mmCIF entry with sequence, helices, sheets and N, C-alpha, C, O atoms, coordinates in Angstrom:
data_MODEL
# 
_entry.id   MODEL 
# 
_entity.id                         1 
_entity.type                       polymer 
_entity.pdbx_number_of_molecules   1 
# 
_entity_poly.entity_id                      1 
_entity_poly.type                           'polypeptide(L)' 
_entity_poly.nstd_linkage                   no 
_entity_poly.nstd_monomer                   no 
_entity_poly.pdbx_seq_one_letter_code       MHCVKLMGKSLMARDFDRQVAEIQIRIAVLSRYTALGIPITEAVG 
_entity_poly.pdbx_seq_one_letter_code_can   MHCVKLMGKSLMARDFDRQVAEIQIRIAVLSRYTALGIPITEAVG 
_entity_poly.pdbx_strand_id                 A 
# 
loop_
_entity_poly_seq.entity_id 
_entity_poly_seq.num 
_entity_poly_seq.mon_id 
_entity_poly_seq.hetero 
1 1  MET n 
1 2  HIS n 
1 3  CYS n 
1 4  VAL n 
1 5  LYS n 
1 6  LEU n 
1 7  MET n 
1 8  GLY n 
1 9  LYS n 
1 10 SER n 
1 11 LEU n 
1 12 MET n 
1 13 ALA n 
1 14 ARG n 
1 15 ASP n 
1 16 PHE n 
1 17 ASP n 
1 18 ARG n 
1 19 GLN n 
1 20 VAL n 
1 21 ALA n 
1 22 GLU n 
1 23 ILE n 
1 24 GLN n 
1 25 ILE n 
1 26 ARG n 
1 27 ILE n 
1 28 ALA n 
1 29 VAL n 
1 30 LEU n 
1 31 SER n 
1 32 ARG n 
1 33 TYR n 
1 34 THR n 
1 35 ALA n 
1 36 LEU n 
1 37 GLY n 
1 38 ILE n 
1 39 PRO n 
1 40 ILE n 
1 41 THR n 
1 42 GLU n 
1 43 ALA n 
1 44 VAL n 
1 45 GLY n 
# 
_struct_asym.id          A 
_struct_asym.entity_id   1 
# 
loop_
_struct_conf.conf_type_id 
_struct_conf.id 
_struct_conf.pdbx_PDB_helix_id 
_struct_conf.beg_label_comp_id 
_struct_conf.beg_label_asym_id 
_struct_conf.beg_label_seq_id 
_struct_conf.pdbx_beg_PDB_ins_code 
_struct_conf.end_label_comp_id 
_struct_conf.end_label_asym_id 
_struct_conf.end_label_seq_id 
_struct_conf.pdbx_end_PDB_ins_code 
_struct_conf.beg_auth_comp_id 
_struct_conf.beg_auth_asym_id 
_struct_conf.beg_auth_seq_id 
_struct_conf.end_auth_comp_id 
_struct_conf.end_auth_asym_id 
_struct_conf.end_auth_seq_id 
_struct_conf.pdbx_PDB_helix_class 
_struct_conf.details 
_struct_conf.pdbx_PDB_helix_length 
HELX_P HELX_P1 AA1 HIS A 2  ? MET A 7  ? HIS A 2  MET A 7  1 ? 6  
HELX_P HELX_P2 AA2 PHE A 16 ? GLY A 37 ? PHE A 16 GLY A 37 1 ? 22 
# 
_struct_conf_type.id          HELX_P 
_struct_conf_type.criteria    ? 
_struct_conf_type.reference   ? 
# 
loop_
_atom_site.group_PDB 
_atom_site.id 
_atom_site.type_symbol 
_atom_site.label_atom_id 
_atom_site.label_alt_id 
_atom_site.label_comp_id 
_atom_site.label_asym_id 
_atom_site.label_entity_id 
_atom_site.label_seq_id 
_atom_site.pdbx_PDB_ins_code 
_atom_site.Cartn_x 
_atom_site.Cartn_y 
_atom_site.Cartn_z 
_atom_site.occupancy 
_atom_site.B_iso_or_equiv 
_atom_site.pdbx_formal_charge 
_atom_site.auth_seq_id 
_atom_site.auth_comp_id 
_atom_site.auth_asym_id 
_atom_site.auth_atom_id 
_atom_site.pdbx_PDB_model_num 
ATOM 1   N N  . MET A 1 1  ? -1.393 -64.065 129.764 1.00 0.00 ? 1  MET A N  1 
ATOM 2   C CA . MET A 1 1  ? -1.311 -65.507 129.595 1.00 0.00 ? 1  MET A CA 1 
ATOM 3   C C  . MET A 1 1  ? -2.658 -66.068 129.145 1.00 0.00 ? 1  MET A C  1 
ATOM 4   O O  . MET A 1 1  ? -2.720 -67.034 128.385 1.00 0.00 ? 1  MET A O  1 
ATOM 5   N N  . HIS A 1 2  ? -3.715 -65.458 129.619 1.00 0.00 ? 2  HIS A N  1 
ATOM 6   C CA . HIS A 1 2  ? -5.057 -65.914 129.241 1.00 0.00 ? 2  HIS A CA 1 
ATOM 7   C C  . HIS A 1 2  ? -5.259 -65.797 127.731 1.00 0.00 ? 2  HIS A C  1 
ATOM 8   O O  . HIS A 1 2  ? -5.882 -66.658 127.111 1.00 0.00 ? 2  HIS A O  1 
ATOM 9   N N  . CYS A 1 3  ? -4.728 -64.730 127.153 1.00 0.00 ? 3  CYS A N  1 
ATOM 10  C CA . CYS A 1 3  ? -4.866 -64.514 125.706 1.00 0.00 ? 3  CYS A CA 1 
ATOM 11  C C  . CYS A 1 3  ? -4.135 -65.603 124.923 1.00 0.00 ? 3  CYS A C  1 
ATOM 12  O O  . CYS A 1 3  ? -4.630 -66.068 123.896 1.00 0.00 ? 3  CYS A O  1 
ATOM 13  N N  . VAL A 1 4  ? -2.977 -66.005 125.396 1.00 0.00 ? 4  VAL A N  1 
ATOM 14  C CA . VAL A 1 4  ? -2.208 -67.058 124.724 1.00 0.00 ? 4  VAL A CA 1 
ATOM 15  C C  . VAL A 1 4  ? -2.992 -68.358 124.727 1.00 0.00 ? 4  VAL A C  1 
ATOM 16  O O  . VAL A 1 4  ? -3.008 -69.073 123.726 1.00 0.00 ? 4  VAL A O  1 
ATOM 17  N N  . LYS A 1 5  ? -3.638 -68.670 125.833 1.00 0.00 ? 5  LYS A N  1 
ATOM 18  C CA . LYS A 1 5  ? -4.425 -69.900 125.924 1.00 0.00 ? 5  LYS A CA 1 
ATOM 19  C C  . LYS A 1 5  ? -5.633 -69.854 125.000 1.00 0.00 ? 5  LYS A C  1 
ATOM 20  O O  . LYS A 1 5  ? -6.027 -70.881 124.446 1.00 0.00 ? 5  LYS A O  1 
ATOM 21  N N  . LEU A 1 6  ? -6.230 -68.669 124.825 1.00 0.00 ? 6  LEU A N  1 
ATOM 22  C CA . LEU A 1 6  ? -7.380 -68.541 123.944 1.00 0.00 ? 6  LEU A CA 1 
ATOM 23  C C  . LEU A 1 6  ? -7.004 -68.780 122.490 1.00 0.00 ? 6  LEU A C  1 
ATOM 24  O O  . LEU A 1 6  ? -7.809 -69.304 121.720 1.00 0.00 ? 6  LEU A O  1 
ATOM 25  N N  . MET A 1 7  ? -5.794 -68.402 122.108 1.00 0.00 ? 7  MET A N  1 
ATOM 26  C CA . MET A 1 7  ? -5.369 -68.555 120.722 1.00 0.00 ? 7  MET A CA 1 
ATOM 27  C C  . MET A 1 7  ? -5.009 -69.997 120.377 1.00 0.00 ? 7  MET A C  1 
ATOM 28  O O  . MET A 1 7  ? -4.956 -70.355 119.200 1.00 0.00 ? 7  MET A O  1 
ATOM 29  N N  . GLY A 1 8  ? -4.767 -70.806 121.363 1.00 0.00 ? 8  GLY A N  1 
ATOM 30  C CA . GLY A 1 8  ? -4.455 -72.207 121.105 1.00 0.00 ? 8  GLY A CA 1 
ATOM 31  C C  . GLY A 1 8  ? -2.982 -72.432 120.853 1.00 0.00 ? 8  GLY A C  1 
ATOM 32  O O  . GLY A 1 8  ? -2.212 -71.486 120.687 1.00 0.00 ? 8  GLY A O  1 
ATOM 33  N N  . LYS A 1 9  ? -2.596 -73.705 120.828 1.00 0.00 ? 9  LYS A N  1 
ATOM 34  C CA . LYS A 1 9  ? -1.191 -74.058 120.660 1.00 0.00 ? 9  LYS A CA 1 
ATOM 35  C C  . LYS A 1 9  ? -0.845 -74.406 119.227 1.00 0.00 ? 9  LYS A C  1 
ATOM 36  O O  . LYS A 1 9  ? 0.314  -74.282 118.832 1.00 0.00 ? 9  LYS A O  1 
ATOM 37  N N  . SER A 1 10 ? -1.808 -74.836 118.442 1.00 0.00 ? 10 SER A N  1 
ATOM 38  C CA . SER A 1 10 ? -1.517 -75.266 117.078 1.00 0.00 ? 10 SER A CA 1 
ATOM 39  C C  . SER A 1 10 ? -2.104 -74.292 116.063 1.00 0.00 ? 10 SER A C  1 
ATOM 40  O O  . SER A 1 10 ? -2.995 -73.503 116.377 1.00 0.00 ? 10 SER A O  1 
ATOM 41  N N  . LEU A 1 11 ? -1.588 -74.365 114.852 1.00 0.00 ? 11 LEU A N  1 
ATOM 42  C CA . LEU A 1 11 ? -2.076 -73.516 113.776 1.00 0.00 ? 11 LEU A CA 1 
ATOM 43  C C  . LEU A 1 11 ? -3.318 -74.142 113.151 1.00 0.00 ? 11 LEU A C  1 
ATOM 44  O O  . LEU A 1 11 ? -3.416 -75.363 113.036 1.00 0.00 ? 11 LEU A O  1 
ATOM 45  N N  . MET A 1 12 ? -4.251 -73.309 112.754 1.00 0.00 ? 12 MET A N  1 
ATOM 46  C CA . MET A 1 12 ? -5.480 -73.792 112.142 1.00 0.00 ? 12 MET A CA 1 
ATOM 47  C C  . MET A 1 12 ? -5.339 -73.922 110.622 1.00 0.00 ? 12 MET A C  1 
ATOM 48  O O  . MET A 1 12 ? -5.927 -74.816 110.014 1.00 0.00 ? 12 MET A O  1 
ATOM 49  N N  . ALA A 1 13 ? -4.563 -73.031 110.018 1.00 0.00 ? 13 ALA A N  1 
ATOM 50  C CA . ALA A 1 13 ? -4.442 -73.005 108.560 1.00 0.00 ? 13 ALA A CA 1 
ATOM 51  C C  . ALA A 1 13 ? -3.560 -74.157 108.067 1.00 0.00 ? 13 ALA A C  1 
ATOM 52  O O  . ALA A 1 13 ? -2.642 -74.587 108.765 1.00 0.00 ? 13 ALA A O  1 
ATOM 53  N N  . ARG A 1 14 ? -3.844 -74.643 106.876 1.00 0.00 ? 14 ARG A N  1 
ATOM 54  C CA . ARG A 1 14 ? -3.041 -75.721 106.297 1.00 0.00 ? 14 ARG A CA 1 
ATOM 55  C C  . ARG A 1 14 ? -2.011 -75.198 105.301 1.00 0.00 ? 14 ARG A C  1 
ATOM 56  O O  . ARG A 1 14 ? -0.915 -75.745 105.186 1.00 0.00 ? 14 ARG A O  1 
ATOM 57  N N  . ASP A 1 15 ? -2.369 -74.140 104.586 1.00 0.00 ? 15 ASP A N  1 
ATOM 58  C CA . ASP A 1 15 ? -1.472 -73.558 103.595 1.00 0.00 ? 15 ASP A CA 1 
ATOM 59  C C  . ASP A 1 15 ? -0.355 -72.790 104.305 1.00 0.00 ? 15 ASP A C  1 
ATOM 60  O O  . ASP A 1 15 ? -0.608 -72.115 105.303 1.00 0.00 ? 15 ASP A O  1 
ATOM 61  N N  . PHE A 1 16 ? 0.877  -72.887 103.799 1.00 0.00 ? 16 PHE A N  1 
ATOM 62  C CA . PHE A 1 16 ? 2.022  -72.266 104.457 1.00 0.00 ? 16 PHE A CA 1 
ATOM 63  C C  . PHE A 1 16 ? 1.873  -70.751 104.554 1.00 0.00 ? 16 PHE A C  1 
ATOM 64  O O  . PHE A 1 16 ? 2.151  -70.174 105.606 1.00 0.00 ? 16 PHE A O  1 
ATOM 65  N N  . ASP A 1 17 ? 1.439  -70.096 103.474 1.00 0.00 ? 17 ASP A N  1 
ATOM 66  C CA . ASP A 1 17 ? 1.284  -68.643 103.490 1.00 0.00 ? 17 ASP A CA 1 
ATOM 67  C C  . ASP A 1 17 ? 0.249  -68.204 104.520 1.00 0.00 ? 17 ASP A C  1 
ATOM 68  O O  . ASP A 1 17 ? 0.414  -67.179 105.180 1.00 0.00 ? 17 ASP A O  1 
ATOM 69  N N  . ARG A 1 18 ? -0.794 -68.972 104.648 1.00 0.00 ? 18 ARG A N  1 
ATOM 70  C CA . ARG A 1 18 ? -1.822 -68.641 105.643 1.00 0.00 ? 18 ARG A CA 1 
ATOM 71  C C  . ARG A 1 18 ? -1.322 -68.897 107.063 1.00 0.00 ? 18 ARG A C  1 
ATOM 72  O O  . ARG A 1 18 ? -1.714 -68.195 107.995 1.00 0.00 ? 18 ARG A O  1 
ATOM 73  N N  . GLN A 1 19 ? -0.463 -69.895 107.229 1.00 0.00 ? 19 GLN A N  1 
ATOM 74  C CA . GLN A 1 19 ? 0.138  -70.134 108.539 1.00 0.00 ? 19 GLN A CA 1 
ATOM 75  C C  . GLN A 1 19 ? 1.014  -68.960 108.941 1.00 0.00 ? 19 GLN A C  1 
ATOM 76  O O  . GLN A 1 19 ? 1.005  -68.534 110.096 1.00 0.00 ? 19 GLN A O  1 
ATOM 77  N N  . VAL A 1 20 ? 1.776  -68.437 107.972 1.00 0.00 ? 20 VAL A N  1 
ATOM 78  C CA . VAL A 1 20 ? 2.628  -67.280 108.243 1.00 0.00 ? 20 VAL A CA 1 
ATOM 79  C C  . VAL A 1 20 ? 1.768  -66.094 108.669 1.00 0.00 ? 20 VAL A C  1 
ATOM 80  O O  . VAL A 1 20 ? 2.095  -65.401 109.632 1.00 0.00 ? 20 VAL A O  1 
ATOM 81  N N  . ALA A 1 21 ? 0.674  -65.864 107.957 1.00 0.00 ? 21 ALA A N  1 
ATOM 82  C CA . ALA A 1 21 ? -0.225 -64.768 108.296 1.00 0.00 ? 21 ALA A CA 1 
ATOM 83  C C  . ALA A 1 21 ? -0.835 -64.969 109.685 1.00 0.00 ? 21 ALA A C  1 
ATOM 84  O O  . ALA A 1 21 ? -0.983 -64.014 110.447 1.00 0.00 ? 21 ALA A O  1 
ATOM 85  N N  . GLU A 1 22 ? -1.182 -66.199 110.003 1.00 0.00 ? 22 GLU A N  1 
ATOM 86  C CA . GLU A 1 22 ? -1.770 -66.503 111.310 1.00 0.00 ? 22 GLU A CA 1 
ATOM 87  C C  . GLU A 1 22 ? -0.772 -66.211 112.435 1.00 0.00 ? 22 GLU A C  1 
ATOM 88  O O  . GLU A 1 22 ? -1.143 -65.662 113.472 1.00 0.00 ? 22 GLU A O  1 
ATOM 89  N N  . ILE A 1 23 ? 0.476  -66.577 112.226 1.00 0.00 ? 23 ILE A N  1 
ATOM 90  C CA . ILE A 1 23 ? 1.509  -66.306 113.230 1.00 0.00 ? 23 ILE A CA 1 
ATOM 91  C C  . ILE A 1 23 ? 1.723  -64.804 113.387 1.00 0.00 ? 23 ILE A C  1 
ATOM 92  O O  . ILE A 1 23 ? 1.887  -64.317 114.505 1.00 0.00 ? 23 ILE A O  1 
ATOM 93  N N  . GLN A 1 24 ? 1.722  -64.071 112.283 1.00 0.00 ? 24 GLN A N  1 
ATOM 94  C CA . GLN A 1 24 ? 1.893  -62.619 112.343 1.00 0.00 ? 24 GLN A CA 1 
ATOM 95  C C  . GLN A 1 24 ? 0.745  -61.963 113.105 1.00 0.00 ? 24 GLN A C  1 
ATOM 96  O O  . GLN A 1 24 ? 0.961  -61.012 113.855 1.00 0.00 ? 24 GLN A O  1 
ATOM 97  N N  . ILE A 1 25 ? -0.457 -62.462 112.917 1.00 0.00 ? 25 ILE A N  1 
ATOM 98  C CA . ILE A 1 25 ? -1.608 -61.926 113.651 1.00 0.00 ? 25 ILE A CA 1 
ATOM 99  C C  . ILE A 1 25 ? -1.469 -62.209 115.137 1.00 0.00 ? 25 ILE A C  1 
ATOM 100 O O  . ILE A 1 25 ? -1.738 -61.338 115.965 1.00 0.00 ? 25 ILE A O  1 
ATOM 101 N N  . ARG A 1 26 ? -1.051 -63.425 115.480 1.00 0.00 ? 26 ARG A N  1 
ATOM 102 C CA . ARG A 1 26 ? -0.857 -63.761 116.896 1.00 0.00 ? 26 ARG A CA 1 
ATOM 103 C C  . ARG A 1 26 ? 0.200  -62.862 117.535 1.00 0.00 ? 26 ARG A C  1 
ATOM 104 O O  . ARG A 1 26 ? 0.026  -62.405 118.664 1.00 0.00 ? 26 ARG A O  1 
ATOM 105 N N  . ILE A 1 27 ? 1.292  -62.609 116.817 1.00 0.00 ? 27 ILE A N  1 
ATOM 106 C CA . ILE A 1 27 ? 2.349  -61.741 117.335 1.00 0.00 ? 27 ILE A CA 1 
ATOM 107 C C  . ILE A 1 27 ? 1.813  -60.332 117.543 1.00 0.00 ? 27 ILE A C  1 
ATOM 108 O O  . ILE A 1 27 ? 2.116  -59.698 118.553 1.00 0.00 ? 27 ILE A O  1 
ATOM 109 N N  . ALA A 1 28 ? 1.013  -59.832 116.591 1.00 0.00 ? 28 ALA A N  1 
ATOM 110 C CA . ALA A 1 28 ? 0.449  -58.489 116.723 1.00 0.00 ? 28 ALA A CA 1 
ATOM 111 C C  . ALA A 1 28 ? -0.474 -58.392 117.931 1.00 0.00 ? 28 ALA A C  1 
ATOM 112 O O  . ALA A 1 28 ? -0.451 -57.398 118.657 1.00 0.00 ? 28 ALA A O  1 
ATOM 113 N N  . VAL A 1 29 ? -1.283 -59.418 118.145 1.00 0.00 ? 29 VAL A N  1 
ATOM 114 C CA . VAL A 1 29 ? -2.206 -59.417 119.293 1.00 0.00 ? 29 VAL A CA 1 
ATOM 115 C C  . VAL A 1 29 ? -1.429 -59.446 120.597 1.00 0.00 ? 29 VAL A C  1 
ATOM 116 O O  . VAL A 1 29 ? -1.739 -58.689 121.517 1.00 0.00 ? 29 VAL A O  1 
ATOM 117 N N  . LEU A 1 30 ? -0.423 -60.311 120.692 1.00 0.00 ? 30 LEU A N  1 
ATOM 118 C CA . LEU A 1 30 ? 0.371  -60.396 121.918 1.00 0.00 ? 30 LEU A CA 1 
ATOM 119 C C  . LEU A 1 30 ? 1.142  -59.109 122.172 1.00 0.00 ? 30 LEU A C  1 
ATOM 120 O O  . LEU A 1 30 ? 1.282  -58.686 123.320 1.00 0.00 ? 30 LEU A O  1 
ATOM 121 N N  . SER A 1 31 ? 1.642  -58.485 121.116 1.00 0.00 ? 31 SER A N  1 
ATOM 122 C CA . SER A 1 31 ? 2.352  -57.212 121.266 1.00 0.00 ? 31 SER A CA 1 
ATOM 123 C C  . SER A 1 31 ? 1.415  -56.127 121.790 1.00 0.00 ? 31 SER A C  1 
ATOM 124 O O  . SER A 1 31 ? 1.808  -55.298 122.611 1.00 0.00 ? 31 SER A O  1 
ATOM 125 N N  . ARG A 1 32 ? 0.178  -56.139 121.310 1.00 0.00 ? 32 ARG A N  1 
ATOM 126 C CA . ARG A 1 32 ? -0.805 -55.157 121.766 1.00 0.00 ? 32 ARG A CA 1 
ATOM 127 C C  . ARG A 1 32 ? -1.134 -55.363 123.243 1.00 0.00 ? 32 ARG A C  1 
ATOM 128 O O  . ARG A 1 32 ? -1.226 -54.395 123.997 1.00 0.00 ? 32 ARG A O  1 
ATOM 129 N N  . TYR A 1 33 ? -1.311 -56.613 123.661 1.00 0.00 ? 33 TYR A N  1 
ATOM 130 C CA . TYR A 1 33 ? -1.575 -56.882 125.071 1.00 0.00 ? 33 TYR A CA 1 
ATOM 131 C C  . TYR A 1 33 ? -0.382 -56.477 125.934 1.00 0.00 ? 33 TYR A C  1 
ATOM 132 O O  . TYR A 1 33 ? -0.565 -55.966 127.039 1.00 0.00 ? 33 TYR A O  1 
ATOM 133 N N  . THR A 1 34 ? 0.825  -56.699 125.445 1.00 0.00 ? 34 THR A N  1 
ATOM 134 C CA . THR A 1 34 ? 2.019  -56.295 126.177 1.00 0.00 ? 34 THR A CA 1 
ATOM 135 C C  . THR A 1 34 ? 2.070  -54.779 126.303 1.00 0.00 ? 34 THR A C  1 
ATOM 136 O O  . THR A 1 34 ? 2.383  -54.252 127.370 1.00 0.00 ? 34 THR A O  1 
ATOM 137 N N  . ALA A 1 35 ? 1.762  -54.076 125.214 1.00 0.00 ? 35 ALA A N  1 
ATOM 138 C CA . ALA A 1 35 ? 1.777  -52.616 125.244 1.00 0.00 ? 35 ALA A CA 1 
ATOM 139 C C  . ALA A 1 35 ? 0.730  -52.075 126.221 1.00 0.00 ? 35 ALA A C  1 
ATOM 140 O O  . ALA A 1 35 ? 0.971  -51.069 126.889 1.00 0.00 ? 35 ALA A O  1 
ATOM 141 N N  . LEU A 1 36 ? -0.411 -52.724 126.309 1.00 0.00 ? 36 LEU A N  1 
ATOM 142 C CA . LEU A 1 36 ? -1.446 -52.287 127.243 1.00 0.00 ? 36 LEU A CA 1 
ATOM 143 C C  . LEU A 1 36 ? -1.029 -52.497 128.696 1.00 0.00 ? 36 LEU A C  1 
ATOM 144 O O  . LEU A 1 36 ? -1.483 -51.773 129.582 1.00 0.00 ? 36 LEU A O  1 
ATOM 145 N N  . GLY A 1 37 ? -0.163 -53.488 128.945 1.00 0.00 ? 37 GLY A N  1 
ATOM 146 C CA . GLY A 1 37 ? 0.242  -53.800 130.307 1.00 0.00 ? 37 GLY A CA 1 
ATOM 147 C C  . GLY A 1 37 ? 1.423  -52.995 130.800 1.00 0.00 ? 37 GLY A C  1 
ATOM 148 O O  . GLY A 1 37 ? 1.740  -53.050 131.988 1.00 0.00 ? 37 GLY A O  1 
ATOM 149 N N  . ILE A 1 38 ? 2.093  -52.239 129.922 1.00 0.00 ? 38 ILE A N  1 
ATOM 150 C CA . ILE A 1 38 ? 3.262  -51.455 130.336 1.00 0.00 ? 38 ILE A CA 1 
ATOM 151 C C  . ILE A 1 38 ? 2.777  -50.104 130.878 1.00 0.00 ? 38 ILE A C  1 
ATOM 152 O O  . ILE A 1 38 ? 2.092  -49.363 130.173 1.00 0.00 ? 38 ILE A O  1 
ATOM 153 N N  . PRO A 1 39 ? 3.126  -49.791 132.106 1.00 0.00 ? 39 PRO A N  1 
ATOM 154 C CA . PRO A 1 39 ? 2.674  -48.516 132.674 1.00 0.00 ? 39 PRO A CA 1 
ATOM 155 C C  . PRO A 1 39 ? 3.414  -47.335 132.041 1.00 0.00 ? 39 PRO A C  1 
ATOM 156 O O  . PRO A 1 39 ? 4.585  -47.432 131.677 1.00 0.00 ? 39 PRO A O  1 
ATOM 157 N N  . ILE A 1 40 ? 2.694  -46.219 131.923 1.00 0.00 ? 40 ILE A N  1 
ATOM 158 C CA . ILE A 1 40 ? 3.298  -44.989 131.416 1.00 0.00 ? 40 ILE A CA 1 
ATOM 159 C C  . ILE A 1 40 ? 3.655  -44.138 132.630 1.00 0.00 ? 40 ILE A C  1 
ATOM 160 O O  . ILE A 1 40 ? 2.777  -43.749 133.400 1.00 0.00 ? 40 ILE A O  1 
ATOM 161 N N  . THR A 1 41 ? 4.936  -43.852 132.799 1.00 0.00 ? 41 THR A N  1 
ATOM 162 C CA . THR A 1 41 ? 5.368  -43.079 133.948 1.00 0.00 ? 41 THR A CA 1 
ATOM 163 C C  . THR A 1 41 ? 5.637  -41.634 133.522 1.00 0.00 ? 41 THR A C  1 
ATOM 164 O O  . THR A 1 41 ? 6.162  -41.374 132.439 1.00 0.00 ? 41 THR A O  1 
ATOM 165 N N  . GLU A 1 42 ? 5.271  -40.726 134.385 1.00 0.00 ? 42 GLU A N  1 
ATOM 166 C CA . GLU A 1 42 ? 5.496  -39.304 134.140 1.00 0.00 ? 42 GLU A CA 1 
ATOM 167 C C  . GLU A 1 42 ? 6.173  -38.696 135.359 1.00 0.00 ? 42 GLU A C  1 
ATOM 168 O O  . GLU A 1 42 ? 5.865  -39.034 136.501 1.00 0.00 ? 42 GLU A O  1 
ATOM 169 N N  . ALA A 1 43 ? 7.102  -37.789 135.083 1.00 0.00 ? 43 ALA A N  1 
ATOM 170 C CA . ALA A 1 43 ? 7.801  -37.100 136.171 1.00 0.00 ? 43 ALA A CA 1 
ATOM 171 C C  . ALA A 1 43 ? 6.841  -36.127 136.850 1.00 0.00 ? 43 ALA A C  1 
ATOM 172 O O  . ALA A 1 43 ? 6.072  -35.430 136.188 1.00 0.00 ? 43 ALA A O  1 
ATOM 173 N N  . VAL A 1 44 ? 6.898  -36.091 138.163 1.00 0.00 ? 44 VAL A N  1 
ATOM 174 C CA . VAL A 1 44 ? 6.043  -35.194 138.942 1.00 0.00 ? 44 VAL A CA 1 
ATOM 175 C C  . VAL A 1 44 ? 6.908  -34.084 139.484 1.00 0.00 ? 44 VAL A C  1 
ATOM 176 O O  . VAL A 1 44 ? 7.950  -34.328 140.093 1.00 0.00 ? 44 VAL A O  1 
ATOM 177 N N  . GLY A 1 45 ? 6.470  -32.868 139.260 1.00 0.00 ? 45 GLY A N  1 
ATOM 178 C CA . GLY A 1 45 ? 7.170  -31.734 139.866 1.00 0.00 ? 45 GLY A CA 1 
ATOM 179 C C  . GLY A 1 45 ? 7.953  -30.922 138.965 1.00 0.00 ? 45 GLY A C  1 
ATOM 180 O O  . GLY A 1 45 ? 8.574  -29.949 139.392 1.00 0.00 ? 45 GLY A O  1 
# 
């Protein structure tokens, strides 16, 4: 949640194509943080 707050609520870019790129970058960053938070489980025995 801290990462979401750091990225802000509004888009910085004015051009539509750059806004799309900005959203894609935000999604990639959030996906990476989600992947880091998922535990890797291994069978024991």
